[in-house]
LOTI-780246 format. One record per residue: y, x, z of N, C-alpha, C in turn. Coordinates in Angstrom, 2 decimals, padded with zeros to 5 digits. Example, Ala and Ser with C-alpha at 12.3 -4.5 7.8 and 13.67 -1.06 7.14 Angstrom:
<sites>
+---------+---------+---------+---------+---------+---------+---------+---------+---------+
|    n.py |    n.px |    n.pz |   ca.py |   ca.px |   ca.pz |    c.py |    c.px |    c.pz |
+---------+---------+---------+---------+---------+---------+---------+---------+---------+
| -005.69 |  013.19 |  007.80 | -004.50 |  012.30 |  007.80 | -003.30 |  013.20 |  007.80 |
| -002.25 |  012.85 |  007.08 | -001.06 |  013.67 |  007.14 |  000.03 |  012.90 |  007.87 |
+---------+---------+---------+---------+---------+---------+---------+---------+---------+
</sites>
This chain:
<sites>
+---------+---------+---------+---------+---------+---------+---------+---------+---------+
|    n.py |    n.px |    n.pz |   ca.py |   ca.px |   ca.pz |    c.py |    c.px |    c.pz |
+---------+---------+---------+---------+---------+---------+---------+---------+---------+
|  011.95 |  006.61 |  006.12 |  011.69 |  005.01 |  005.39 |  010.49 |  004.56 |  006.19 |
|  010.46 |  003.60 |  006.62 |  009.06 |  002.69 |  006.83 |  008.27 |  001.79 |  006.14 |
|  006.82 |  002.22 |  005.81 |  006.64 |  001.17 |  004.73 |  005.11 |  000.85 |  004.97 |
|  005.53 | -000.59 |  004.95 |  003.84 | -001.38 |  005.31 |  002.76 | -001.20 |  004.03 |
|  002.17 | -000.68 |  003.83 |  000.91 | -000.55 |  003.69 | -000.11 | -001.79 |  003.47 |
| -000.22 | -002.54 |  002.35 | -001.13 | -003.31 |  002.03 | -002.55 | -003.25 |  001.24 |
| -003.92 | -003.33 |  001.71 | -005.33 | -003.28 |  000.67 | -005.80 | -004.13 |  001.10 |
| -005.86 | -004.94 | -000.55 | -005.57 | -006.18 | -000.05 | -007.04 | -007.09 | -000.27 |
| -007.41 | -007.91 |  000.31 | -008.58 | -008.06 |  000.06 | -008.88 | -009.65 |  000.91 |
| -010.15 | -010.48 |  000.51 | -009.85 | -012.06 |  001.11 | -010.62 | -011.42 |  002.66 |
| -012.04 | -011.13 |  002.50 | -012.64 | -011.11 |  003.73 | -012.24 | -009.96 |  004.58 |
| -011.55 | -008.88 |  004.28 | -010.67 | -007.73 |  005.38 | -009.47 | -007.30 |  004.30 |
| -008.48 | -007.22 |  005.05 | -007.37 | -006.57 |  004.12 | -006.83 | -005.40 |  004.75 |
| -006.80 | -004.97 |  005.15 | -005.99 | -003.64 |  006.18 | -004.82 | -003.84 |  005.36 |
| -003.88 | -003.48 |  006.93 | -002.52 | -003.26 |  006.93 | -002.46 | -002.58 |  007.78 |
| -001.49 | -001.53 |  007.07 | -001.28 | -000.17 |  007.71 |  000.47 | -000.05 |  007.70 |
|  001.37 |  000.25 |  008.54 |  002.56 |  000.97 |  008.96 |  002.40 |  002.38 |  009.11 |
|  003.47 |  002.96 |  008.72 |  004.00 |  004.48 |  008.19 |  005.29 |  004.89 |  008.60 |
|  005.72 |  005.60 |  009.27 |  006.93 |  006.46 |  009.18 |  006.94 |  007.39 |  008.52 |
|  007.74 |  008.00 |  007.08 |  008.00 |  009.01 |  006.81 |  009.10 |  009.59 |  005.25 |
|  008.93 |  010.19 |  005.25 |  009.51 |  010.68 |  004.23 |  008.97 |  011.50 |  003.08 |
|  010.05 |  012.20 |  001.61 |  009.48 |  012.99 |  000.21 |  008.78 |  014.46 |  001.51 |
|  007.52 |  014.46 |  001.34 |  006.75 |  015.43 |  001.13 |  006.87 |  016.18 |  003.09 |
|  007.21 |  014.88 |  003.61 |  007.35 |  015.30 |  004.89 |  005.78 |  015.15 |  006.00 |
|  005.91 |  014.69 |  007.02 |  005.00 |  014.59 |  007.95 |  005.28 |  012.84 |  008.04 |
|  004.20 |  012.18 |  007.85 |  003.71 |  011.12 |  008.08 |  003.68 |  010.61 |  009.71 |
|  004.17 |  009.32 |  010.36 |  003.81 |  009.17 |  011.65 |  003.26 |  007.80 |  011.60 |
|  002.05 |  007.48 |  012.25 |  001.34 |  005.62 |  012.29 |  001.72 |  005.26 |  012.93 |
|  002.54 |  004.07 |  012.69 |  003.25 |  003.15 |  013.67 |  002.18 |  002.17 |  014.12 |
|  001.10 |  001.52 |  012.84 |  000.83 |  000.53 |  013.28 | -000.99 | -000.30 |  012.21 |
| -001.86 |  000.30 |  012.77 | -003.05 | -000.03 |  011.50 | -004.08 | -001.30 |  011.71 |
| -004.39 | -002.04 |  011.22 | -005.36 | -003.65 |  011.61 | -005.74 | -003.33 |  010.01 |
| -006.95 | -004.43 |  010.71 | -008.14 | -005.14 |  009.33 | -007.70 | -006.57 |  010.07 |
| -007.06 | -007.58 |  008.75 | -007.30 | -008.89 |  008.79 | -008.44 | -009.59 |  008.35 |
| -009.11 | -010.18 |  009.25 | -010.41 | -010.97 |  008.23 | -009.83 | -012.20 |  008.05 |
| -010.72 | -012.97 |  007.37 | -011.29 | -014.21 |  007.09 | -012.44 | -014.32 |  006.92 |
| -013.34 | -015.53 |  007.38 | -013.97 | -016.29 |  006.99 | -014.25 | -016.49 |  005.70 |
| -015.96 | -015.70 |  004.93 | -016.56 | -016.14 |  003.59 | -016.19 | -017.41 |  003.16 |
| -016.81 | -018.17 |  004.56 | -017.35 | -019.46 |  004.23 | -016.10 | -020.59 |  004.25 |
| -014.89 | -019.92 |  004.61 | -013.35 | -020.64 |  004.09 | -013.24 | -021.39 |  003.31 |
| -012.09 | -022.11 |  003.47 | -011.98 | -022.72 |  002.17 | -010.56 | -021.53 |  001.77 |
| -010.55 | -021.42 |  000.57 | -009.86 | -020.63 |  000.65 | -008.39 | -020.57 |  000.68 |
| -007.75 | -021.92 |  000.48 | -006.58 | -021.94 |  000.88 | -006.12 | -021.90 |  002.32 |
| -007.09 | -022.00 |  003.53 | -006.84 | -021.39 |  004.69 | -006.64 | -019.71 |  004.43 |
| -007.86 | -019.05 |  003.57 | -007.93 | -017.84 |  004.03 | -006.98 | -017.09 |  003.74 |
| -006.26 | -017.54 |  002.44 | -004.81 | -017.28 |  001.33 | -003.51 | -017.33 |  002.81 |
| -003.90 | -018.79 |  003.39 | -002.13 | -018.86 |  004.79 | -002.43 | -018.07 |  006.04 |
| -004.13 | -017.72 |  006.24 | -003.99 | -017.07 |  007.44 | -003.42 | -015.69 |  007.00 |
| -003.78 | -015.16 |  005.61 | -003.32 | -013.41 |  005.98 | -001.89 | -013.53 |  005.55 |
| -001.60 | -014.64 |  004.88 | -000.08 | -015.04 |  004.69 |  001.07 | -014.55 |  006.41 |
| -000.01 | -015.11 |  007.12 |  000.89 | -015.41 |  008.58 |  000.34 | -014.21 |  008.99 |
| -000.73 | -013.34 |  008.36 | -000.50 | -011.98 |  009.39 |  000.36 | -011.00 |  008.85 |
|  000.81 | -011.00 |  007.23 |  001.70 | -010.41 |  007.23 |  003.00 | -010.68 |  007.21 |
|  003.44 | -011.77 |  007.30 |  004.55 | -012.71 |  007.98 |  004.69 | -011.81 |  009.93 |
|  004.02 | -012.33 |  010.18 |  003.94 | -011.38 |  011.49 |  003.99 | -009.65 |  011.93 |
|  003.44 | -009.18 |  010.23 |  003.83 | -007.40 |  010.59 |  004.95 | -007.07 |  010.05 |
|  005.60 | -007.58 |  009.14 |  006.71 | -007.88 |  008.77 |  007.83 | -007.63 |  009.89 |
|  008.00 | -009.16 |  010.23 |  008.80 | -009.50 |  011.08 |  009.14 | -008.71 |  012.10 |
|  007.74 | -008.31 |  013.10 |  007.31 | -007.02 |  014.23 |  007.76 | -005.34 |  013.19 |
|  007.38 | -005.11 |  012.72 |  007.65 | -003.77 |  012.48 |  008.79 | -003.72 |  011.15 |
|  009.41 | -004.13 |  010.58 |  010.44 | -004.52 |  009.85 |  010.47 | -002.93 |  008.81 |
|  009.31 | -002.95 |  008.03 |  009.68 | -002.53 |  006.86 |  010.70 | -002.02 |  005.87 |
|  010.55 | -000.48 |  005.23 |  011.85 | -001.07 |  004.40 |  011.39 | -000.91 |  002.99 |
|  009.74 | -001.12 |  003.04 |  009.13 | -001.40 |  002.09 |  007.76 | -001.87 |  002.38 |
|  006.87 | -002.80 |  000.49 |  005.69 | -003.04 |  001.15 |  005.10 | -002.37 |  000.08 |
|  004.51 | -001.62 |  000.52 |  003.06 | -001.14 | -000.78 |  002.36 | -001.69 | -000.94 |
|  001.60 | -002.02 | -002.33 |  000.28 | -002.53 | -002.33 | -000.48 | -002.53 | -003.05 |
| -001.86 | -002.49 | -002.99 | -002.51 | -001.64 | -004.28 | -002.40 | -002.87 | -005.27 |
| -002.08 | -001.92 | -006.52 | -002.16 | -002.78 | -007.63 | -003.54 | -003.28 | -008.18 |
| -004.26 | -004.55 | -008.51 | -005.50 | -004.79 | -008.47 | -006.09 | -004.02 | -009.98 |
| -006.90 | -003.70 | -010.53 | -007.81 | -002.72 | -011.15 | -008.70 | -003.60 | -012.07 |
| -008.86 | -003.26 | -012.76 | -010.79 | -003.85 | -013.24 | -011.81 | -004.18 | -012.54 |
| -012.58 | -004.67 | -012.16 | -013.75 | -004.81 | -011.41 | -014.91 | -005.16 | -012.22 |
| -016.07 | -004.73 | -012.39 | -017.09 | -005.52 | -012.94 | -017.03 | -006.88 | -012.01 |
| -016.81 | -007.02 | -010.86 | -017.13 | -008.59 | -010.51 | -015.97 | -009.52 | -010.57 |
| -015.69 | -010.36 | -011.29 | -015.04 | -011.45 | -011.83 | -014.06 | -011.76 | -009.69 |
| -015.70 | -012.46 | -009.86 | -014.84 | -013.38 | -008.63 | -014.25 | -012.53 | -007.46 |
| -014.46 | -010.93 | -007.20 | -013.88 | -010.03 | -006.42 | -012.31 | -009.67 | -006.55 |
| -012.59 | -009.23 | -008.28 | -010.84 | -009.01 | -008.26 | -009.98 | -010.42 | -007.98 |
| -010.37 | -011.22 | -008.53 | -010.11 | -012.69 | -008.07 | -009.34 | -012.84 | -006.82 |
| -010.13 | -012.41 | -005.99 | -009.88 | -012.42 | -004.32 | -008.29 | -011.45 | -004.09 |
| -008.98 | -010.70 | -004.33 | -008.43 | -008.99 | -004.41 | -007.00 | -009.33 | -004.59 |
| -006.30 | -009.97 | -005.95 | -005.31 | -010.45 | -006.25 | -004.96 | -011.43 | -006.18 |
| -005.66 | -012.48 | -005.80 | -004.65 | -013.16 | -004.58 | -003.79 | -013.06 | -003.56 |
| -004.89 | -012.36 | -002.55 | -004.54 | -011.46 | -001.13 | -003.40 | -010.35 | -001.54 |
| -003.40 | -009.48 | -002.80 | -002.13 | -008.93 | -003.21 | -001.26 | -010.10 | -003.20 |
| -001.27 | -010.70 | -004.33 | -000.08 | -011.67 | -004.35 |  001.13 | -012.00 | -003.55 |
| -000.53 | -012.38 | -002.12 |  000.35 | -013.43 | -000.82 |  001.02 | -012.20 |  000.17 |
|  001.03 | -010.89 | -000.19 |  001.26 | -009.69 | -000.13 |  002.74 | -009.71 |  000.30 |
|  002.98 | -009.55 | -001.30 |  004.47 | -010.36 | -002.79 |  005.22 | -010.83 | -001.84 |
|  004.76 | -011.72 | -001.70 |  005.57 | -012.99 | -001.57 |  005.72 | -013.17 | -000.36 |
|  004.98 | -012.65 |  001.00 |  005.30 | -012.60 |  002.18 |  007.03 | -011.40 |  002.34 |
|  006.79 | -010.40 |  001.70 |  007.65 | -009.29 |  001.39 |  008.75 | -010.20 |  000.94 |
|  008.55 | -011.21 | -000.44 |  010.12 | -010.86 | -000.96 |  010.77 | -011.73 | -000.30 |
|  009.64 | -013.02 |  000.45 |  010.08 | -014.40 |  001.55 |  011.13 | -013.74 |  002.28 |
|  010.57 | -012.27 |  002.73 |  011.40 | -011.57 |  004.00 |  012.29 | -010.63 |  003.80 |
|  012.70 | -010.58 |  001.70 |  014.08 | -009.60 |  001.25 |  013.17 | -008.43 |  001.96 |
|  012.23 | -007.94 |  001.82 |  011.87 | -006.36 |  002.28 |  011.25 | -006.48 |  000.56 |
|  011.76 | -004.85 | -000.65 |  011.54 | -004.18 | -001.47 |  009.73 | -004.23 | -001.38 |
|  009.20 | -004.61 | -002.73 |  007.86 | -004.29 | -003.14 |  007.62 | -003.01 | -003.94 |
|  006.01 | -002.32 | -003.59 |  005.75 | -001.47 | -004.62 |  004.45 | -001.82 | -004.90 |
|  003.72 | -001.32 | -006.11 |  003.06 | -001.43 | -006.22 |  002.25 |  000.43 | -006.88 |
|  000.97 |  000.12 | -005.89 |  000.43 |  002.00 | -006.19 | -001.06 |  001.37 | -007.03 |
| -001.71 |  001.92 | -008.03 | -003.06 |  002.00 | -008.61 | -004.10 |  002.96 | -007.25 |
| -005.02 |  002.50 | -007.44 | -005.87 |  003.36 | -006.50 | -005.84 |  004.67 | -007.12 |
| -006.02 |  005.66 | -007.96 | -006.18 |  006.60 | -008.69 | -004.84 |  007.28 | -008.11 |
| -003.73 |  006.76 | -008.09 | -002.44 |  006.91 | -007.86 | -002.53 |  007.55 | -006.24 |
| -003.11 |  006.37 | -005.54 | -003.46 |  006.88 | -003.64 | -004.31 |  007.81 | -003.44 |
| -004.94 |  008.11 | -004.36 | -005.62 |  008.96 | -003.74 | -005.59 |  010.64 | -004.33 |
| -005.17 |  010.48 | -005.96 | -004.36 |  011.94 | -006.07 | -003.23 |  012.18 | -005.03 |
| -002.27 |  011.26 | -004.25 | -000.80 |  011.77 | -003.75 | -001.56 |  011.87 | -002.10 |
| -002.82 |  011.44 | -001.57 | -003.66 |  011.82 | -000.28 | -004.40 |  012.97 | -000.65 |
| -004.97 |  013.04 | -001.40 | -006.26 |  013.98 | -001.23 | -005.80 |  014.93 | -002.57 |
| -005.30 |  014.73 | -003.44 | -005.13 |  015.29 | -004.42 | -006.01 |  015.79 | -005.59 |
| -006.92 |  014.41 | -005.61 | -007.78 |  013.75 | -006.54 | -007.70 |  012.90 | -007.14 |
| -007.86 |  011.86 | -008.43 | -007.82 |  010.29 | -008.22 | -008.82 |  009.96 | -008.66 |
| -009.83 |  010.86 | -008.18 | -011.27 |  010.37 | -008.17 | -011.91 |  010.07 | -007.16 |
| -010.92 |  010.55 | -005.54 | -011.79 |  011.09 | -004.75 | -012.29 |  009.74 | -004.23 |
| -013.34 |  010.04 | -003.32 | -014.07 |  008.73 | -002.42 | -013.23 |  007.94 | -001.69 |
| -014.19 |  007.05 | -000.74 | -013.59 |  006.55 |  000.47 | -013.47 |  007.33 |  001.40 |
| -014.30 |  008.74 |  001.55 | -014.91 |  009.35 |  002.94 | -013.30 |  010.01 |  002.90 |
| -013.39 |  010.66 |  001.19 | -012.05 |  011.52 |  001.08 | -010.86 |  011.31 |  001.85 |
| -010.73 |  009.91 |  001.19 | -010.20 |  009.39 |  001.78 | -009.38 |  009.33 |  003.19 |
| -010.38 |  008.58 |  003.73 | -010.34 |  008.59 |  005.22 | -010.52 |  009.61 |  005.86 |
| -010.54 |  010.82 |  005.37 | -010.35 |  011.99 |  006.41 | -009.05 |  013.15 |  006.38 |
| -008.58 |  012.53 |  004.83 | -007.63 |  012.98 |  004.98 | -006.02 |  011.88 |  005.06 |
| -006.63 |  011.29 |  005.75 | -005.23 |  010.66 |  006.13 | -005.83 |  010.33 |  007.70 |
| -006.94 |  011.22 |  008.05 | -007.03 |  011.35 |  009.41 | -005.88 |  012.32 |  009.92 |
| -006.38 |  013.41 |  008.85 | -005.73 |  014.63 |  009.35 | -004.19 |  014.70 |  008.88 |
| -003.82 |  013.79 |  007.58 | -002.13 |  013.66 |  007.66 | -001.68 |  013.26 |  008.60 |
| -002.24 |  011.90 |  009.51 | -001.37 |  011.46 |  010.38 | -002.27 |  011.99 |  012.33 |
| -002.78 |  012.81 |  011.90 | -002.73 |  014.06 |  013.14 | -003.79 |  012.77 |  013.98 |
| -004.55 |  011.82 |  013.76 | -005.24 |  010.78 |  013.99 | -006.91 |  011.42 |  015.47 |
| -006.73 |  011.11 |  016.65 | -007.98 |  011.28 |  017.28 | -009.19 |  011.15 |  016.42 |
| -009.12 |  010.17 |  015.65 | -010.56 |  008.79 |  015.56 | -009.67 |  008.62 |  013.85 |
| -011.18 |  008.57 |  012.97 | -010.95 |  007.99 |  011.76 | -010.76 |  006.53 |  011.66 |
| -010.25 |  005.85 |  010.66 | -009.18 |  004.41 |  011.22 | -010.71 |  003.63 |  010.44 |
| -011.07 |  003.02 |  011.01 | -012.35 |  002.14 |  010.72 | -011.59 |  000.51 |  010.52 |
| -012.24 | -000.09 |  009.16 | -013.03 | -000.18 |  008.58 | -012.57 |  000.92 |  007.15 |
| -013.24 |  001.21 |  005.84 | -011.99 |  002.06 |  005.12 | -010.91 |  001.22 |  004.50 |
| -011.29 | -000.08 |  004.78 | -009.95 | -000.68 |  004.46 | -008.06 | -000.27 |  005.41 |
| -009.28 | -000.42 |  006.34 | -007.73 |  000.30 |  007.38 | -006.84 |  001.99 |  006.71 |
| -008.06 |  002.71 |  006.79 | -007.52 |  003.84 |  006.00 | -006.62 |  003.99 |  004.51 |
| -007.70 |  002.57 |  003.96 | -006.78 |  002.63 |  002.86 | -005.38 |  001.89 |  002.27 |
| -004.97 |  001.36 |  003.72 | -003.89 |  000.48 |  003.83 | -002.89 |  001.76 |  004.44 |
| -003.28 |  002.86 |  005.16 | -002.09 |  003.70 |  005.62 | -002.13 |  004.65 |  004.39 |
| -003.39 |  005.21 |  003.91 | -002.68 |  006.08 |  002.37 | -002.04 |  005.50 |  001.80 |
| -001.64 |  003.72 |  001.55 | -001.17 |  003.09 |  000.76 |  000.32 |  003.62 |  001.22 |
|  000.55 |  003.49 |  002.06 |  002.01 |  003.66 |  002.89 |  001.91 |  005.12 |  002.77 |
|  001.36 |  006.03 |  002.75 |  001.80 |  008.09 |  002.90 |  001.49 |  007.64 |  001.54 |
|  001.13 |  007.54 |  000.29 |  001.76 |  007.51 | -000.95 |  002.58 |  007.17 | -001.51 |
|  003.56 |  006.11 | -000.76 |  004.57 |  005.47 | -001.20 |  005.41 |  006.12 | -000.37 |
|  005.43 |  006.65 |  000.75 |  006.01 |  007.91 |  001.46 |  006.57 |  009.10 |  000.87 |
|  005.48 |  009.58 | -000.20 |  005.42 |  010.71 | -000.60 |  006.12 |  010.30 | -002.55 |
|  005.61 |  009.65 | -003.01 |  005.48 |  009.18 | -004.24 |  007.29 |  008.87 | -005.01 |
|  007.58 |  007.79 | -003.67 |  008.82 |  006.81 | -004.93 |  010.07 |  007.84 | -004.68 |
|  010.12 |  008.74 | -003.78 |  011.38 |  009.61 | -003.62 |  011.27 |  010.37 | -004.70 |
|  009.87 |  010.83 | -005.29 |  010.60 |  012.30 | -006.22 |  010.61 |  010.79 | -007.99 |
|  009.77 |  009.93 | -007.83 |  009.87 |  009.41 | -008.97 |  011.47 |  008.50 | -008.82 |
|  012.25 |  008.56 | -008.14 |  013.35 |  008.07 | -008.40 |  014.10 |  008.78 | -008.54 |
|  014.11 |  010.56 | -008.67 |  014.72 |  011.56 | -008.94 |  014.80 |  011.58 | -010.09 |
|  013.10 |  011.62 | -011.04 |  012.91 |  011.80 | -011.93 |  013.41 |  010.46 | -012.82 |
|  013.31 |  009.44 | -012.39 |  013.97 |  008.25 | -013.14 |  015.85 |  009.09 | -013.40 |
|  016.23 |  009.24 | -012.89 |  017.78 |  009.78 | -012.37 |  017.61 |  010.15 | -013.40 |
|  017.19 |  011.76 | -013.37 |  017.36 |  012.72 | -014.33 |  017.05 |  012.30 | -015.77 |
|  015.70 |  011.27 | -016.02 |  015.97 |  010.68 | -017.42 |  017.47 |  010.16 | -018.07 |
|  017.56 |  008.96 | -017.17 |  018.56 |  008.44 | -017.30 |  020.29 |  009.40 | -017.84 |
|  020.11 |  010.01 | -017.23 |  021.07 |  011.35 | -017.39 |  021.19 |  011.85 | -018.56 |
|  019.69 |  012.08 | -018.41 |  019.35 |  013.25 | -019.54 |  019.98 |  012.01 | -021.41 |
|  019.63 |  010.92 | -020.92 |  020.16 |  009.51 | -021.79 |  021.25 |  009.31 | -022.30 |
|  022.28 |  009.62 | -021.25 |  023.30 |  008.99 | -020.79 |  024.65 |  010.39 | -022.13 |
|  023.56 |  011.67 | -021.61 |  024.20 |  013.37 | -022.00 |  024.06 |  012.77 | -023.85 |
|  022.71 |  012.59 | -024.00 |  022.05 |  012.60 | -025.57 |  023.05 |  011.00 | -025.97 |
|  023.28 |  010.43 | -025.30 |  024.21 |  009.25 | -025.78 |  026.29 |  010.00 | -026.44 |
|  026.49 |  010.45 | -024.88 |  027.77 |  011.09 | -025.72 |  027.63 |  012.00 | -027.17 |
|  026.69 |  012.63 | -026.80 |  026.79 |  013.60 | -027.93 |  026.68 |  013.79 | -029.68 |
|  026.16 |  012.09 | -029.44 |  025.96 |  011.43 | -030.87 |  027.37 |  011.36 | -031.55 |
+---------+---------+---------+---------+---------+---------+---------+---------+---------+
</sites>
């Protein structure tokens, strides 16, 4: 499975592409940080992100785009920009007919480090090890995008199996009634 991970942000937006599967080794395909000037018009910044996401989707042809789910922050302005950047990534994926998935920061940290409260340095260290990179992805937005892609590779097949088992159990209970 090929996953394009997006760590959304208006000023710095991480984009990482990973090939991998459930429980298996993941392989780095591409990583970049898309930057927009903080003093630019919001429309121009969102358009620049859309163009970058559209180009990455066209070039790397992911099976799914995994985006960090926006969580509550103290700075409303920051959370709004993050939400807007994430929405643009979801829209670019939908336009290209690519499935989308959302993962919370704690899900990503738990999947990659084993600790849902890991800090950015721990995530970066584990991404470097898991992908067998010779250098740490910089800045942290790049590592976070790769962590999202790894998380999706590892968690989604398990979640799908669990949902299938729940559906089977519910059907079986419906038959017994």
